[in-house]
N, C-alpha and C positions, 0 to 999 in steps of 0.2 A: 490182513484179514481177507483181502480179495483173493490172495493166493490160496488160502485155506478153502474158501468157497469154491474155487475152481476144482480142487481135489474132491470136494463133496459132490459137485455136479458130475464129475467123471465116475464117482462111485455109484451115483443114482443110475446112470446109463448102464453100467456094468452089471449091477445087481438085478436090474429089471429083466435081464436076459438069463438069469441064473436058472439052471435045471432043477434046483432044489424046490422051486415053487410048485404048488399043487398043479395037477394035470387038468383038473376041472377048470374051464376057461373063466367062469365067474369068480371062483375062489382064487384063481391065479391073479386076476386083476385086483381083487381085494388085498391079497398079500403084497403085490407090487406097490399098491397105493400106501399101505401101512409101512412098507420099507422106506418109501420116499419121505413119509411123514416123520418116521424115526430119525432119518438123517437131517431133515430140515429143522425140526424142532430141537433136536439135540445140538445142532450147530448154533441155533439161536441162544440156547441156554449156556453155551460156552462163553458168550460175551465177547466184547471187542478186544479183550486182552488174552484171548486164547492162544495157546502155543500149538505148534504143528504136531507134537506128540499126542496132545489131547484129541486132535482131529483124527489122527491115524487110529487111535484106540476106538473111537466111535465108528469109523468106517469098518474096522475089523469086527466090531460087535454086530454091525448091521448084516454082515455075511454069515455070522454064526448063531446069533440069538434066535430063539424060537419065536413063532408068531405071537404067542401069548405074552412073552417077555417084551417084545417090541410094542405090542398094544398097550401094555401097562406103562412102559416108559413114555410113550406118546401121551397117554392120559396124564401122567405126572407132569410132563413138560407143559402141556396146554393148561392144566389146572394151575400150575405155578404162575403162568402169565395172567390168567383170568383173575387170580387172587390179587395180583399186584394192581390190575385194572380196578377191581372192586375197592381196594384200599385207597386208590387215588380218587375214586368217586366219593368215597366217604369223607376224605379230607376236603374235598371241594364243597360238598352238599350239607354235611351234618353240622348242626348247631350244638353247643354244649348242654342244652337243656335236657331234662330227663325224657324218656320215651313216654308218649301219650297215646291213648286209643284214638282211632280216627274212624269216622263214619264212611261208609261206602259212597263213592261218587263215580257213577258211570259216565265218563267223558269220552267222546269220540272226536277224532281229529279228521274225520271225513274219509271217504274211500280212497285207497291208494291208486296211483297211476300205473298203468301196465308197463312192466319192464321187459316182458317176454320170457321170464324164467318159468319153466314148467318142470316136469320130472327130470331129475338129473342123476342123483346118486343114492347111492345108498351104499325094571319093574318099579314101578315107582309108587310110593305111597304119598298121598297128598297130606301136608301138614294140617292138623285139625285145631291148632291153637287159635285163640281169638286174634284177629288182625291188630297188630301194633306197629306203628310207624314212628320213627324219630322225626322231629321237626327238621325241615330242610330249608336251605336258603332259597329265596324266591328268585331263582335264576331262570331266564328264558332258555329254550333249547340252544339257541345260538350262543348265548353267553356260556352255558355249560360246556358246549362243544369246544369253544376256544380255550377254556380253562383246562379241559382234558388234554388238548394239544400241547399246552404249555407244560403239563405234567408228564406225559408219556412220549411226546414227540410227534404224535399224529392224531387225527380225528377223521371223521367221514362227513361227506356232504352229498346232497342230491342235486344234480344239474342235468340239463339235456345231454343225452348220451352222444358221444362222438362216433358211435357205430353208424355207418352210412345206410340205414334202412329205416323206413317210417315207423316200424313197430318197435324200435329200440326204446322209445319213450324216455323215462328218467334213467339216468346212469348213476352208478355209485362211484364217487371220487374220493381218493385218499388225499387229505391235505396234510402235508408234512412229510416225514421220512420214516419208513418202517424197514427193518432188516429182514433178510430171508428167515423163514420159520416163525415170524411174528403172527400172533392171532390178530387178524385184520377186522373181522366182523363176526357177529353171532346171528344165527338164523332164528328169528322170533316166531311166536305164534302158538297154535294149539297142537299138541302132540297126540297122534292117534296110534295106538299099538294095534297089531293085526286083529285082535278080538273085536275092535271097534271100527273097522273099516266102514260098516254100513251107516255110521253116524256122520261120515264126512259129507258136508253139504254138496248136493248135486249128484250123489251116488246113484248109479255106478259110473256115469260119465263125469267123474269129479274134475277132470282136467279140461273139460270143454269150455268153461268160462272162468277158470281160475288159473292164472299163470304162476301163482305163488305157492305151489305145492312141491315138496321135495321128499325123497325117500332115502333112508339109510340102507346100507347093505343088509341089515337085520330085519328090514321090512317096516320099520317105524316111519310113519308119514308125519310131516310137519306142514301145517297150513298157516302161512304167514299173512293171508289176506285180512283177517280181523285186526291184526296189529297195525296195518297201514304204515304210515311213516312215523308212528309214535304218538306221543301226546305232550301235554304241557305241565304235568304234575306227577307226583308219586301217588298212585291210587290203587284201590282195590279193583283188580281187572279180572273179568270173567270170560272175555273173548266173545261175548254175544252182542257186540255193539253194531254189527253190520247185518243186513238182511241175508237170508240164505240164498245161495246160488241154485237156481232151478236147473235140473238136468236137461241136456240137449237131446230131445227125442228124435231129432232128425239124424240121418246118416247111418250107414251100415256098421256092424260090429268090426272093430279093428283089433290089431295085435295086442294093444295094451289091455283090452277087456279081459283077457285070460287072467290078469292080475287079480280080478275081482270075482272069479267064478265060484269060489267057495261060498260066498254070501249072496243071497238071491234077491234081496229087496232092500230099499233104503229104510232107515228108521229115523224117528224124531230125534234130532241132535240135541234137544234140550232135556230129553228124558234120561235121567241118570248121568248127565253130562259133566261139564267142567265145574270144578270148584273155583273159588276166587283166591287170588294171591295179591299181596301188596307188592306191586312192581313199579320200578322207576321208568315211567313212560318217556322220559326225556333222554333215555340212554342213547348216546351218540353212536355206539357200535352195533345197535340192534337194527341193522339195515342190510343184512347180507342178501335178502331177497331182491334187492334192486341191482345186484351185479349182473351185467350183461355178458352174453357169449361173444367171443372175439370174432370179428369179421375175417374173411379170407385173407391170409397173409399176416394176420396178427397172432400173437402168442399169449395165452392166458398167464396171469401173474399170481393167481391164487389157486388153491385146490381145497376140496371139501375134506373136513376132518371130523370124525365122530367124537363127541365129547359127552361123557356120562357125568353129569353134575351131581355130587353127593348132597343129598338133601339135609344132611347133618350140618352143613355149613350155613347156618342160619343168617350170619351177618352178610354173606354174599348173595343170598336169595333174591333181594330186590333187583339185582342187576342181571339176573338170568331171565331173559324175556320170554319165558314159556310157561304154559300150564298144560297139564295132561288131561285128556278126556277119559273119564271112567277111572278104573283102578286096575293097573297092570298086575297087581297081586292076585286078582280074582282068577285069572286063567292064563296059562302059558300057551303059546302057539308055536308050532314048528313047521318050517317050510319043506315041502317035498315037490320039487319041480315048480310048477306055477300055482300050487295050491298050499293053503295054510290049514293045519289041523290042530285041534286041542291036544295038549300034551301035558298031562299032569296038572299040578297047581303049585302056586308059590313061585318066588323069583329065584331061589337058590342062592341069594346073596344076602349077607347080613346087613349091608348098608343100602338103604333105598336110594335110587338115583333117578334123575330126569335125563332121558336120552335125547340129547340135543345135537346140534351141528355148529361148527365154526368154519370160517375161511382162514386158511393159513397161507402166508406169502411164500411163493416158490422162488422168488428172487427179491432183491432190494427194490422197494417201490418209493417213488418220490413225486408228489404232486401230479398224480395221473389217475386215469379211470381204472377201476378194479374190474378185471375180466376173468370169468370163470368158464371152464369147459363144461358145457351142459351134458355132454355125452348122451344125447338123445338116442333112443332105440332105433336101430336100422331095420327093425321088423315092421315098422309102420311108416306111413308117409310123414316126412319131416317138413317143417316150414321152408319156404323158398329161400329165406335169409340164412338158414342154418348151413354152415360150412364146417365139416368135421375137422377137428384138430388132429385126431388120430382114429381113423376108421376101425382099426383093429381093437383099440381100447373100447370103443363104442360096442363092438360086437361081443367082446368078452364080458363087459359090464352087464349086458342084458341077455346073455346066453342062458 
């Protein structure tokens, strides 16, 4: 298996330099990332009994398959893993009794500690059924986490980061062993589509006091701050358990401000906002927002992966730690340079999805801190602790 992984690593380096990728720098980086994810997640799906011929076929496909085909395969690979995770959670938590209605209980686990994660990378219809939740075993988060490790081989924990700077705060640690291409964590929180940027707390300087924001390539923003480090129950969660972050009125306009130029003023984030979903707040993998950027000389061991969760998968829904703000069906937005414009209506997809993010292992990980390349924009002043992993990738990502 180690020999096959070496072949995949060589393929990643070779294909990343392929002239077939788009000439536009930002699109080129997106295609290179998707190509890596195709290789890593396909390698993981082969399993430990994979043969060299299977690996060779996947490497060949990576060089020939279209971007859309690779995106679909990555989606299938990641969905397959997350489905197995959800089945494991059901086996651990669910009792044999019938489903019973449950009343809403807004419980907060307190504000999260700063990890340093800010902007890094980059339609859904909200279910309208009455909330129903199965009775679950009364396990603490620690007990549930340990049982998940016994089931899938790894879990996550929060401990003081090993990154040598004072702003590192809490670090995300993998306990156990995970193979390359494994889904390590899911990025939790409230999803804002471009039409709803003005509702992000603290707008327009949304990142001034919130290090838990992240963007997908398609412009979708996820705010993990309301999720914190999770909770102690399965509950009806609306994401409104933390006070709003007030915008920082001090300081001059910076490069990131052009991201918000389309929309001119903040709006009340409770008006027309989030619905409620019955979510498992003890979810051990809903901690991706605590992953730190590697210090100089260190190498990241995970990468961002877009994941569109199909809302038709009702049984899996409690384990997807996200809710969407507003209704993405109401308006489509298309990006032109730094601006977003209304573009028709409707999603164009027959299956409603929740646009989320996951962290995927880029190598085997065993009892160590999870490290993510933040790829902060080089068009603005970056924190003193930030050491670029690949300056060229940073430039392409934010071009």
